[in-house]
C-alpha positions in Angstrom: -4.4 29.9 13.3 -1.3 31.2 15.5 -0.3 33.0 11.9 -3.3 34.7 11.2 -1.9 38.1 13.0 0.4 38.4 10.7 -2.0 38.2 7.7 -4.6 39.7 9.1 -2.7 42.9 9.4 -2.0 43.3 5.5 -5.3 43.2 4.5 -6.1 46.5 7.1 -9.6 48.1 6.3 -10.8 44.8 4.3 -8.7 45.1 1.6 -7.7 41.5 -0.4 -4.2 40.6 -1.3 -3.7 40.9 -4.9 0.0 40.7 -4.6 2.7 38.1 -6.0 4.6 36.6 -3.5 7.5 35.6 -3.8 10.7 33.3 -1.5 13.5 31.2 -2.4 13.7 27.5 -1.9 16.6 25.9 -2.7 18.5 28.7 -4.2 15.6 28.9 -7.2 13.3 31.7 -7.0 9.5 30.9 -6.7 6.7 33.1 -7.8 3.1 32.4 -5.6 -0.2 33.0 -7.1 -1.9 35.9 -8.6 -4.8 36.7 -6.9 -8.0 39.3 -7.8 -11.6 39.1 -6.0 -14.2 41.6 -6.6 -14.3 42.9 -2.6 -15.4 46.5 -4.1 -18.5 47.4 -1.7 -18.7 44.2 0.0 -16.8 44.0 2.5 -17.1 46.2 5.6 -14.2 47.4 8.1 -15.5 44.6 10.4 -14.8 41.5 8.0 -11.3 41.0 6.4 -10.2 38.8 4.0 -6.8 37.2 2.7 -6.1 34.9 0.1 -3.5 32.9 -0.4 -2.3 30.8 -3.6 1.1 28.9 -3.0 2.1 24.8 -4.6 -1.9 25.1 -6.5 -3.3 25.4 -3.0 -5.5 28.6 -2.4 -6.2 29.3 1.1 -8.8 31.6 2.6 -8.7 33.5 5.4 -11.6 35.5 7.2 -11.7 37.8 10.8 -14.9 39.5 11.8 -16.8 40.2 14.5 -16.7 37.4 17.2 -19.8 35.6 18.1 -21.6 36.0 14.4 -23.7 33.5 13.7 -22.7 31.6 10.4 -20.0 29.6 8.3 -17.7 30.5 5.8 -18.3 28.7 2.5 -15.7 28.4 -0.9 -17.6 27.3 -4.1 -15.0 25.9 -6.6 -16.3 24.3 -9.6 -18.5 21.3 -8.3 -16.8 21.4 -5.0 -18.5 23.4 -2.0 -15.9 23.3 1.8 -17.2 24.4 4.3 -15.7 25.7 7.7 -17.3 27.6 10.7 -16.0 30.5 12.7 -14.6 30.1 15.8 -15.0 31.9 18.9 -13.0 35.1 17.8 -14.1 35.4 14.6 -11.8 33.5 12.6 -12.0 30.9 10.0 -10.0 29.2 7.4 -10.3 26.6 4.3 -7.9 25.2 2.4 -8.4 23.6 -1.3 -6.4 22.0 -3.7 -6.6 23.3 -7.5 -7.2 21.3 -10.4 -6.2 23.9 -13.2 -3.9 26.5 -13.2 -6.4 29.7 -13.9 -9.8 28.9 -11.5 -12.2 31.2 -10.4 -14.5 30.6 -7.5 -17.0 32.2 -4.1 -16.3 33.0 -0.9 -19.7 33.0 1.2 -20.7 34.6 4.0 -23.6 35.6 6.2 -22.7 39.7 6.3 -21.7 40.3 3.0 -22.3 39.9 -0.4 -20.5 36.4 -2.3 -16.9 37.3 -2.9 -15.6 36.2 -6.7 -11.9 35.2 -6.5 -9.8 34.7 -9.9 -6.1 32.7 -9.3 -3.0 31.7 -11.2 -0.6 29.8 -10.4 2.5 29.9 -12.2 3.6 27.0 -10.4 1.0 24.9 -11.3 3.5 22.6 -14.1 5.9 22.5 -11.6 4.3 20.7 -9.2 3.1 16.9 -8.1 -0.3 16.5 -6.2 -2.1 14.0 -5.4 -6.0 14.7 -3.9 -8.9 12.6 -2.3 -12.4 14.4 -2.3 -15.7 13.2 -1.0 -18.5 14.6 0.1 -20.0 11.4 2.7 -19.5 13.0 6.4 -17.0 10.8 7.0 -13.3 10.5 7.9 -11.1 9.0 4.7 -7.7 9.3 5.1 -4.8 9.7 2.2 -1.8 7.8 3.1 1.0 8.2 0.6 4.3 6.1 0.6 7.6 7.4 -1.3 9.4 6.1 -3.6 12.1 4.0 -1.1 9.5 4.5 1.8 8.5 2.3 4.5 5.2 2.3 6.2 5.3 3.4 9.7 8.9 5.6 8.4 10.3 8.0 6.1 8.4 8.4 3.1 5.3 7.7 4.7 2.9 10.8 4.4 -0.1 10.6 6.1 -2.7 12.5 9.0 -0.3 12.3 11.7 3.2 12.6 9.9 2.6 15.3 7.3 6.0 16.2 7.3 5.9 19.8 7.2 9.3 20.2 7.9 10.5 17.9 4.5 12.4 16.1 6.7 10.9 12.7 6.3 10.5 12.9 2.2 10.0 15.0 -0.5 6.5 15.7 0.0 3.8 17.0 2.1 0.0 16.9 3.3 -1.2 20.0 3.2 -4.5 19.9 3.2 -6.9 18.1 5.5 -10.6 19.2 6.4 -12.4 16.8 8.1 -15.5 15.1 7.5 -18.0 17.5 5.8 -21.1 18.5 6.6 -24.4 18.9 5.1 -23.3 17.3 1.1 -19.8 19.5 1.3 -16.9 18.5 0.3 -14.0 16.9 2.4 -10.3 16.7 1.3 -6.7 15.7 1.9 -4.2 16.3 -0.6 -0.2 15.8 -0.8 2.0 17.3 -2.4 6.2 17.5 -4.4 6.6 21.4 -4.9 9.3 20.4 -7.9 8.0 17.1 -9.2 11.5 17.0 -10.6 12.7 15.9 -7.2 10.7 12.7 -7.6 13.3 10.2 -8.6 13.0 8.7 -12.0 11.1 6.0 -13.0 9.8 5.4 -9.5 6.1 5.4 -8.7 4.6 7.4 -5.7 2.4 4.6 -3.8 -1.8 6.0 -2.3 -4.2 3.8 0.1 -7.0 4.7 1.2 -7.7 4.6 5.4 -12.2 4.8 6.5 -11.3 6.5 9.5 -14.3 6.5 10.7 -14.8 3.0 10.3 -11.8 1.9 12.0 -10.5 -1.5 12.9 -14.1 -2.6 14.1 -16.7 -1.8 12.0 -20.2 -1.2 13.4 -23.1 0.3 11.6 -23.8 2.2 9.8 -20.2 2.4 8.2 -20.5 -1.9 7.7 -22.5 -4.5 5.8 -24.8 -3.1 3.5 -25.7 0.0 5.2 -25.4 3.7 3.0 -22.2 4.4 4.8 -20.4 1.1 4.1 -19.0 1.9 1.2 -18.9 6.1 0.5 -17.5 6.8 -2.7 -14.7 9.3 -3.1 -13.1 11.0 -6.4 -8.6 10.0 -6.2 -7.0 13.1 -8.5 -3.6 13.6 -9.9 -2.1 16.9 -11.0 1.6 16.2 -13.2 2.9 18.3 -16.0 0.2 20.5 -15.7 -2.6 18.1 -16.1 -5.8 16.3 -14.0 -5.9 13.1 -13.5 -10.0 11.8 -12.1 -10.8 8.7 -10.8 -14.0 7.4 -8.6 -13.9 4.9 -6.9 -15.3 3.3 -3.5 -14.1 1.8 -0.2 -14.4 -1.6 -0.2 -17.2 -3.1 2.0 -16.7 -4.8 5.7 -19.1 -6.8 7.6 -20.1 -5.6 10.9 -18.7 -6.4 14.2 -15.4 -8.2 12.6 -12.2 -7.2 13.0 -9.7 -5.4 9.9 -6.7 -6.9 10.6 -3.6 -4.4 10.6 -2.7 -5.2 7.0 -5.8 -5.1 5.1 -6.5 -1.5 7.1 -5.5 0.4 4.3 -7.5 0.1 0.5 -4.1 -0.1 -2.3 -5.7 2.5 -5.2 -2.0 2.0 -6.8 
């Protein structure tokens, strides 16, 4: 969280960001999200909140006194995201929007729940793929861009997020890890301007059951409860979100999953 200090400076005395942010990408002005949070009377000087939206991705940062108990929670629709506070009192949660106008709650132990409303003017321009699940496991979203090769350029996944956009047209900008206590796990890939996707092409997607690995052991195999965790595969395109509920393929315990079968094709 090396960039947190700059954000925290912009929210001195616990005020939340409530402004347009603008940058220039490829010669075109880009307006980020407009955020409105009802913080009046809810935050003390010891708790600082920053909410930033960009490319239909919301990032919530909280700074508070070090050593306090509890965790940060964000509730958005049917989803609940949680994250611990680190030793310095910082916590961060990022999640993907599935609508251009959204409302969500920020919850922490020191204050009453804070409701935030956010409008994303970029929502109709992006292309986004979202993987969501609720079981206490790690799933991995793997994206293959048009003309790309698995393991090479155009293969975007947890170990190659393409943050600098030097290995493809999109990047993996959300990776929450394993959820706890029924909360939401999420990975998401985004192309900021879907016009950069070659015409008549398909962006491929596969899912890796990271926790199970290549040598399945209970409880992640056979008929065990976590053998086939459910997940939601969501695509956002042309300002519309489409969601499918799916389950991971089952594997036999104490066997070996060949490398070429490790990833489950979605499309």
